[in-house]
C-alpha positions as CSV (number, residue, x, y, z in Angstrom):
1,M,6.5,-14.8,12.3
2,S,4.1,-17.8,11.0
3,T,5.5,-20.8,11.9
4,T,2.6,-22.8,10.3
5,T,4.1,-25.4,7.8
6,W,2.5,-24.7,4.0
7,D,3.1,-28.3,3.2
8,D,0.0,-28.6,5.2
9,H,-2.0,-26.7,3.5
10,L,-0.8,-27.5,-0.4
11,A,-3.6,-27.7,-2.8
12,A,-4.3,-30.8,-4.6
13,T,-3.7,-29.3,-8.2
14,P,-2.5,-26.1,-9.5
15,F,-4.5,-22.8,-9.3
16,E,-4.1,-19.6,-10.9
17,V,-3.6,-16.3,-9.0
18,E,-2.9,-13.1,-10.3
19,V,-1.4,-10.6,-7.6
20,T,-1.3,-6.9,-8.9
21,T,0.3,-4.2,-6.8
22,Y,0.3,-0.4,-7.3
23,G,0.2,3.3,-5.8
24,T,-3.0,4.9,-4.8
25,L,-1.6,8.4,-5.6
26,H,-1.8,7.6,-9.1
27,Q,-5.3,7.4,-9.3
28,D,-5.1,4.3,-11.7
29,P,-6.0,1.4,-9.6
30,P,-6.5,-2.1,-11.5
31,P,-10.1,-3.2,-12.3
32,G,-12.3,-6.1,-10.8
33,D,-13.3,-7.6,-7.4
34,A,-9.9,-8.7,-5.4
35,I,-8.4,-9.7,-2.0
36,T,-7.5,-6.2,-1.4
37,V,-4.3,-5.5,1.1
38,D,-3.7,-1.7,2.1
39,L,-0.4,-1.2,3.0
40,T,-0.6,2.4,3.6
41,T,-0.7,3.0,7.2
42,A,0.0,-0.9,7.9
43,L,4.2,-0.6,7.0
44,R,6.6,2.4,7.2
45,N,7.3,3.7,3.6
46,P,11.3,3.1,3.2
47,P,11.6,6.7,1.9
48,E,10.6,8.3,5.0
49,D,13.2,6.9,6.9
50,P,15.9,9.4,7.3
51,Q,18.5,6.9,7.3
52,V,18.0,5.2,4.3
53,R,15.7,7.7,2.3
54,E,18.4,8.4,-0.6
55,Q,19.1,4.8,-1.3
56,M,15.1,4.1,-1.2
57,I,13.7,7.1,-3.6
58,R,16.4,5.9,-6.1
59,S,15.6,1.7,-5.8
60,T,12.1,-0.1,-6.2
61,G,10.6,-2.9,-4.4
62,L,12.3,-4.9,-7.2
63,D,15.6,-4.3,-5.8
64,Q,17.0,-6.7,-3.3
65,H,17.5,-4.5,-0.8
66,V,14.5,-3.1,-0.6
67,L,12.7,-6.4,-0.8
68,D,14.7,-7.3,2.6
69,Y,14.2,-4.1,4.4
70,V,10.1,-4.1,3.7
71,L,10.1,-7.8,4.9
72,D,12.1,-6.9,8.1
73,T,9.3,-4.4,9.0
74,P,7.0,-5.7,11.9
75,G,4.8,-6.8,10.6
76,A,5.3,-7.6,6.7
77,R,6.1,-11.2,6.4
78,E,2.7,-11.8,8.8
79,I,0.4,-9.8,6.1
80,A,2.2,-12.0,3.0
81,D,1.6,-15.3,5.0
82,R,-2.3,-14.1,5.9
83,T,-2.5,-12.7,2.3
84,A,-1.9,-16.3,1.2
85,R,-4.0,-17.6,3.2
86,R,-7.0,-15.8,2.2
87,A,-6.4,-16.8,-1.7
88,L,-6.0,-20.5,-0.9
89,A,-9.2,-20.1,1.2
90,Q,-11.2,-18.9,-1.6
91,Y,-9.6,-21.9,-3.8
92,V,-10.9,-24.2,-2.0
93,A,-14.5,-22.3,-1.5
94,L,-14.8,-21.2,-4.6
95,P,-13.0,-23.5,-7.0
96,G,-13.0,-22.5,-10.8
97,E,-13.3,-18.5,-9.2
98,P,-10.7,-16.5,-10.7
99,I,-8.4,-15.6,-7.9
100,R,-6.9,-11.4,-7.9
101,I,-5.0,-10.2,-5.1
102,H,-4.5,-6.2,-5.2
103,L,-1.9,-4.5,-2.9
104,Y,-1.3,-0.9,-2.4
105,C,0.7,1.5,-0.8
106,R,1.2,5.3,-1.5
107,G,3.6,5.5,-4.6
108,G,3.2,1.8,-5.7
109,R,6.9,1.4,-6.1
110,H,8.4,-0.3,-2.3
111,R,5.6,-1.6,0.2
112,S,3.3,-2.9,-2.3
113,V,6.0,-4.5,-4.8
114,A,7.9,-5.9,-1.9
115,V,4.9,-7.4,-0.2
116,G,3.4,-8.5,-3.6
117,R,6.7,-10.3,-4.4
118,E,6.5,-12.4,-1.1
119,T,3.0,-12.9,-1.2
120,G,3.6,-14.5,-5.1
121,R,6.3,-16.7,-3.6
122,L,4.4,-18.2,-0.6
123,L,1.1,-19.1,-3.3
124,Q,4.0,-20.3,-5.7
125,D,5.2,-22.7,-2.8
126,L,1.5,-23.7,-2.6
127,G,1.3,-25.1,-6.1
128,A,-0.4,-21.9,-7.4
129,H,0.4,-20.6,-11.1
130,V,0.8,-16.5,-10.0
131,T,1.2,-13.7,-12.8
132,L,2.5,-10.7,-10.9
133,T,1.9,-7.4,-12.3
134,H,3.6,-3.8,-10.7
135,R,1.5,-1.4,-12.0
136,H,3.2,1.4,-10.8
137,V,6.7,0.5,-9.9
138,G,8.2,2.3,-12.9
139,R,6.5,5.5,-12.6
140,D,8.0,8.8,-10.8
141,V,7.8,9.4,-7.6
142,V,4.5,11.2,-6.8
143,E,4.2,14.4,-4.7
144,P,0.8,14.7,-2.5
145,P,-0.8,18.4,-3.7
146,L,0.4,21.4,-1.3
147,P,-2.2,23.4,0.2
148,G,-4.8,25.1,-1.6
149,T,-3.0,24.2,-4.7
150,A,-5.7,21.1,-6.0
151,D,-8.2,22.2,-8.3
152,P,-12.2,21.7,-6.8
153,T,-13.4,21.3,-10.0
154,D,-11.2,18.7,-11.4
155,P,-12.6,15.3,-9.5
156,A,-9.2,13.2,-10.1
157,E,-7.4,16.2,-8.1
158,M,-9.4,16.3,-5.4
159,A,-9.5,12.5,-5.0
160,H,-5.7,12.5,-5.0
161,M,-5.7,15.4,-2.1
162,L,-8.5,13.6,-0.2
163,N,-6.3,10.2,0.0
164,E,-3.4,12.3,1.0
165,L,-5.5,13.7,3.9
166,R,-6.9,10.2,4.8
167,Y,-3.2,9.1,4.9
168,R,-2.1,11.4,7.0
169,I,-4.6,11.2,9.7
170,N,-3.9,7.3,10.0
171,R,-0.5,8.5,10.5
172,S,-1.3,11.2,13.1
173,G,-4.3,10.3,14.7
174,S,-5.5,13.4,14.6
175,L,-6.6,16.7,13.1
176,M,-5.5,18.9,15.3
177,R,-1.6,17.2,15.9
178,T,-0.3,18.2,12.8
179,G,-2.6,21.4,12.2
180,Y,-5.0,20.5,9.9
181,V,-7.8,23.7,8.8
182,T,-10.8,23.1,7.2
183,E,-12.5,25.3,4.8
184,A,-15.5,25.0,2.5
185,I,-15.3,24.4,-1.3
186,G,-18.6,24.5,-2.8
187,H,-20.9,21.3,-1.0
188,T,-17.8,19.5,0.2
189,R,-15.8,20.2,3.5
190,V,-12.3,19.8,2.8
191,C,-9.1,19.8,5.3
192,W,-6.2,20.7,4.1
193,H,-2.6,20.6,6.1
194,D,-1.3,23.8,7.0
195,P,2.6,23.6,7.3
196,R,3.0,26.5,9.1
197,T,1.2,25.5,12.2
198,R,3.5,23.1,14.4
199,P,2.9,20.7,16.6
200,S,2.5,21.9,20.6
201,P,5.8,21.4,22.3
202,G,5.9,18.1,23.6
203,E,4.3,16.7,20.5
204,Q,5.4,14.8,17.8
205,D,3.8,14.2,14.1
206,H,3.9,11.0,13.9
């Protein structure tokens, strides 16, 4: 955890910061240039923790217990700290320019919301006027596409599926360990996850 005293870096005059959180699975990112923070693999997704899954799927980062859970995840507070520093650095380097921060996870309900709230709090301590928008916190939980169900002629469905693939690759570090197979669809080679394929003995899908 950072030991930096924020009082050493307080801005001389108030500045405006827009903080927006969202989920990539909704295929509805906020527009515009921004400081972008990817939390999809940086922090564990709370509903993937079997000890708290049932509670977490009914909650969001607006709930105190979810906020506490996410911020207690190793690295979470450091990410918020570093993001606030980046915003302050932009303010100092480009005074008068709009400062936007986009934080995203997969569903936009837990990690991005919690880290976005903490980032906003740190910026407020710096003297910033913060506008905090949670773009997808009220949306239903989005399940990733099942193998072979995405319409290859629908760009949104394909983008959704490819995003899920990227997430799984980042988590596993390997295609083979989680049983991915590749098939050709038009001029695009797409990797699907085959749930019938299991890791070899001794291997785990992390």
